[in-house]
N, C-alpha and C positions, 0 to 999 in steps of 0.2 A: 198572556193577554197583551194585545198590541197597545203601545203607548197612545194616549189621546191628548189633544190640546183643548183648552177652553175656547179657543178660536175654532169656529166651524170649518172643517176641512172635508171636501167631497172625496168620495172613494176614488175618483179619477184624477185628483190633484197630483201634481208633480212635487208638491211642497208640504208634506205632513211633518209631524214632529220628528220623525226618523231622519229627515233630510236636513233642514236648516242651512241652505246654501247662502253664501255671502255675495252681496253686491254693493254698489254705490249709487245713490239716487238723490234727486232734488224733489222735495215734497211739493213744491210749486215753483212756477216761473220766477226767476230772480232770487231764489233762496240758495243757500250754500250747499254744496254736495256733502253728503255724510254717508257712513256705512250703514247697511241694513242687512236683515236676514228675512228670507221669504218664509211665510207660514200661511198655507191656504191661498186665499185671494188678498192677503195683506202683506205689507212690509213692516217689520219691527225696526223702528228707529233706534239704533244702538247708541247714538249720541244722547238720546233722552234717557235710556236705561243707565248709561254711564253717569250722566249728570245727577241721576237720582240715587247714586251710590250703590246700585244693585250688583255691580261687579266687585265683590268683596273678598275674593280669593287672594292668596298670597302673591300671585304674579300680576293680576290685573287691578288690584286695589290701588287707586290713585293714578293709574296709567291714563294718558290722554290719547291712546291709540284709536279710540272710537270717536274722537273729536277731530278727526283729520278728513281732508277731502278725498283721500284714497285709502286703500287697504294696505299700502306698503309698510307702514310701521308695524301693524299687526302681523303681517306676513313675516317680517324680520324676527319677530319674537319667538317663533319656532313652535314645535309640537306641544310642549307643556302648556303654553299660553292658549293654544288652539283648543286643547282638551278641556282646560278650565273654562274657557268661554262657552264651549259647546254644552258642558254639563250645567252651567249657570243658566243659559238661555233655555235649554230643554226643561229644566225645573221651573223657570218662571212662566213658561207657556203651557205647562202641563195642567190638566183639568183639576187636579187636586190641590194645586198651590195657589193660595189666596193673594200673595204679595202684589202681583200685577192684576190678576183677575178681578179683585175687589176694589182696586184703586181706580175709580172712575175717571178722575182727572188725568192721571198718568197714562192710563189705558187709551184715552182719547188722543193724547199727544203722541204716544209711542206707536200705536197701530194705525197705519194709514192704508186705505184701499190701493191696491196695485194699479187700478185703473186711473188714478189721479197723479201718479208719480212719473218722473222722467228718469229712466235708467241711463247710466253712463258707463264708459270703460272703467272697471273697478279698480284698476291699479295703474300707476305709471309704468309703462313697459320700456325699459332701457334697451333691451335687445329681444329679437324674435328669430328663433331658429326653426326651420321646417325639415322634418325628417322624411324618410322614404321607407316605412317600416312594415308595409303590408306585402306579403309575398304574392298574393293573388294580383294585386295592382302592378307590382314590379314585373311579374311574368307577362301579364297581358300587354303592358306597354313594350316590353322587350320583344315579344313575338311580333307585335305591330310594326316596330321600327327596325328590328335586326333579324327577325326570323326565328323559328323555333330552336335552331341549333345553338344560338347564343342569346337566349332570351333573358337570362339574368347573369349579369357580370360576376365573376368569381369573388370580387371584393364584397359583394352584397351579403354573402353568407358568413362573412367574418366580422363585419362591423355595421353599426347603424349609419347608413348614408344620410347626409344632411347638407343643407346650405343655409347661409345667413340671410334672413328676409329683411323686410323694411318695417320697423316698428311704428313709424310715424303714420302709416296708412292702415293701421289696425283700428277698426271702427266697431261700434256697438250694433247689435241687432236692430234692424228697422232702418238703417242708414242706406240711402240709395247708392248705387254704384254706377258711375259714368263709364260707358263703353270706352276702353282705352284706344288710343291711336299709336301706331308704331309701324315698323317695317315688317313685312311678311316675306316668305321665301319666294324666289323667282319661279316662274312657271315656263317651262320650255326654254326658249332663247330670250325671253323677256327678262328685264332687270327686276330686282326686288320691288314689290309694290309698297306704297305708303298710304296709310289711311286708317279708318276704324277697324278694329279687329273683326275678322270674319269667322273666327272660331272661339268665341267666348264660352267658358265652361265654368262649372262649379267643381269643387273638390270636397267630398265628405270627409272631414277630419275631426279630431279632438285635440286638445292641447293641455299640457300640464302648466300650472302656474307655480313658479318657483317661490319658495319661502326663504329661509336662511340661505345665503349663498356660501361661497368658499373663498379663501384668500388666494390671491394670484400665486400660482406655483404649487398649490396644494389640492390634488384631486380628491373627489368624493368617492368613498368606497361603495361599490354597487349594493352591498348589503345594508348600507346606511342611507341609501339614496332616497327612500321613501320619506325620511325625516326632513328632506329638503323640498318636498313637493306638497304644497298646500291642498290642491285639488285640481279638478279638471273642468274645462268648458268645452262646449261645441265650437267648431271652427270651420268656416268656409273660406278656403284659400283660392279665391277666384283666379282663374288662369286664362290668359289669352294664348291659346295653343299655337296659333300661327306665328305670333311675335316670339314666343318662347322657342318654337322649333328652329327659327332662323338665327337666334341670338346665342343659344345656350352652349354651342360648341366654340371654344374649348373651356369656358370658365363657368358655365351654368346659368340658371334663371336670372333675369334682371327686370326689364320693363314688362315682360310677360306675366310677372307676378306682383310687382311692387305697387300696383295701382289701387289695391284694396284687398283686405283680409278682414272677414266679419266674425266676431265672437258673440256668443250668448252672454247675457248680463249677469247670470248667476254662476258662481263658482261652487260646484259640489265637492265637498271635502272628501279626502281619502277615508276619514273616519266614517262618513255616511256611506261610502261605497264598500267598506270592509265586508259586510255580509254577502256581497255579490262577487267577491273574489272567486276566480276559477283558474285552473291550470292554463298556463301559456303553452302554445304549440311546442312540440319537441324540436330542438335546434340541432341540425345535422349539417356540417360537422359541429361538434360541441364547441361553445364559445371559449375564447381565451380566458385564462384565470381571472383577469380584471373585469370580465363580463359574466362570469359564472355566479349565479345567484343560489343561495341556500334554498330559497323558495321562489319560483318563477311564476308570477301571477299576472293575469289580465283581469278584466272585470266584465261581467255579463251585462253589457249595456246595449239594449236594442236601439238601433239607429234607423231613422227613416228620412227620406227626401221626398218632398212634394214640389212639383213644378206647376206654377199657376200662370198660364198665358193671360195677357191683358183681357179683361172682360169675360173670363171663363172660370170654371171651377177648377180647384187644384186637383192634380192627378199624382198618385204615389208612383214614383219612378225607381226608387231604390229602398230595399230593406236589408241592412247589413247589421254587424255587431262588433263592438270593440274587441271582443274575444278573438277575432281573426288576426290581430296584430301579431307578427312574428317577433319583432324586437319589442320588449316591454318598455314602458316609460321610465322605469328605474335604470334599465340598461342604457336607454338613450341619454339620460342625465349623466350617468357615470362615464360614458364614452365622451360626452361633451367636455368633461373636466379632466380627462386622463392626461392631457398635454399640459395641464396647469392653468387652463382657461378658467377665469373667475366668473361664476354666475352671481346675479344680484337679485334681491327680492323684487318680484313682479315681472321677471323675465318670463317669456312665453315660449314653450317648446311644442311645436306642432308635430303630430304623428305622421303626417303624410296621409294620402287618400286610403280610406279603410274599405277595401273590397273584400267580399266573401267569395266562395267557390261557385255559387249559383249565378245564372244569368240575371236574376233580379236583385243581386246583392252587389252589383258593380257600382263603385263610388263616384263616378264622373261620366259625363257624356262621351268623352274620348273613348272610354271602354265600351260603353253601352251601344254607341253608333259605330264602333270600330273606325274611329277617325272620320266620321261622316259618311261612310259607305252604306250603313244600314240605318235608315231614319227610324226614329222612335215614335211609335203611335201614341197620341195623347187625346183621347176622347174626340176623335174626328179630325184632329189636326196632327201635324208631325213636327219633329225637331231633329236636326243634326247637332246644332249647337244653340246656344241661347240667343233669342231675339229681343229687340228693345221692347220694354213693357213686361217682360217675363219676371215673375217673382219666384225665388227659390226659398223653400222653408225646410230647415232641419229640425228634427226633434230627437231626443235621446231619453230613454227611461229604463230603469231597473225595476223588475216586477217582484215585489216582496209578498209575503203572506198577508193579504188584506190591505196592502199599501203600495205606493210607488215611491221611488226615489228618482226624480227626473231633473232635467236641465231646462225645461221650458222650451223656447224656440230660438232659432238662430235664422234670421231672415234678411233678405235684401232684394231690391228690385233693380233691373237694368234700365238706365236712362240713355237716350241717344248720345252719341259722341258729339261734342261741339264742333261746329263747322269752321 
């Protein structure tokens, strides 16, 4: 029998008792940020639960980790603390537990309608790394720019390729994105142009949120890597394809990526995603020993992208799945540390664009329109790349037996470049 909460949760909700994702919110304008957990259409204020002494387990009893403006202190405490918190919150919210259910005063203070809160970036992000872990995406981009004979570089099959992104421009869902300006490639005998990006794109990604880090010089074993990942968020790594295409040789992305990266407000824990684990694709050639996992898993997370032109209804443009990733998030984390690089609580590891094998599963407009050569039809209008006023909305959900474990939405709207 499925677990039920005394809080009413609709069958379509992303946030039943089986999920309990973490975020940080302000209950009203001018109030202090505090950690919370999503349940149905409410946010459970963990600072109120903590102040009431309801985290009474051996790890969390007396801890001030939920009286912080970010989740970083809780992330650093590791999996034993996460499991203890999840068990406590699940029990407190269950329909048969009277402690919170029958305490009218505490319930009124601790359960706040989601519609009334302001969601914030839930952790201080010291560093942001973006990987390139979808074979379908890598192959499509390779064919587009290098031809089918050299579609995927040899190194891609041996290691999770990545670059270091810009943590300061990671923003919460709902934040507007200003069209970036920069240099674009020359055309014919003309010099490079300068101005607003002409090829602004979305990238359908997810990202791992790092929990406990590692000491400088001490790599994390791939088979222990899951203990260093708190959970996943949706991530839109907005990309100015023209700026990126002109600048990225020989050092990689810079201004074409650093103007904005949007994440969803709720971190879905690996514990909540556990029932949806699935086999990762077979890797050929076999990975090196430091990347060889005893169990190589992805998660069956259904991903969708809607594009909403200004004044129009949204149109679904992509349906993909997290299971399509070639390199797993645990391999990504292990590779990140194999040289001794030290990760820290709150670091963000993006997966790279998650494209599937079908035409409707391509995770960006670059692939869908083949770099602007094949316009995408949207209910009577068309797009090659994003236009001012366009809103992009990501959703992600795991379908359980009578319940969902979801991520909510990750959205952003394009504003014109300043003149």
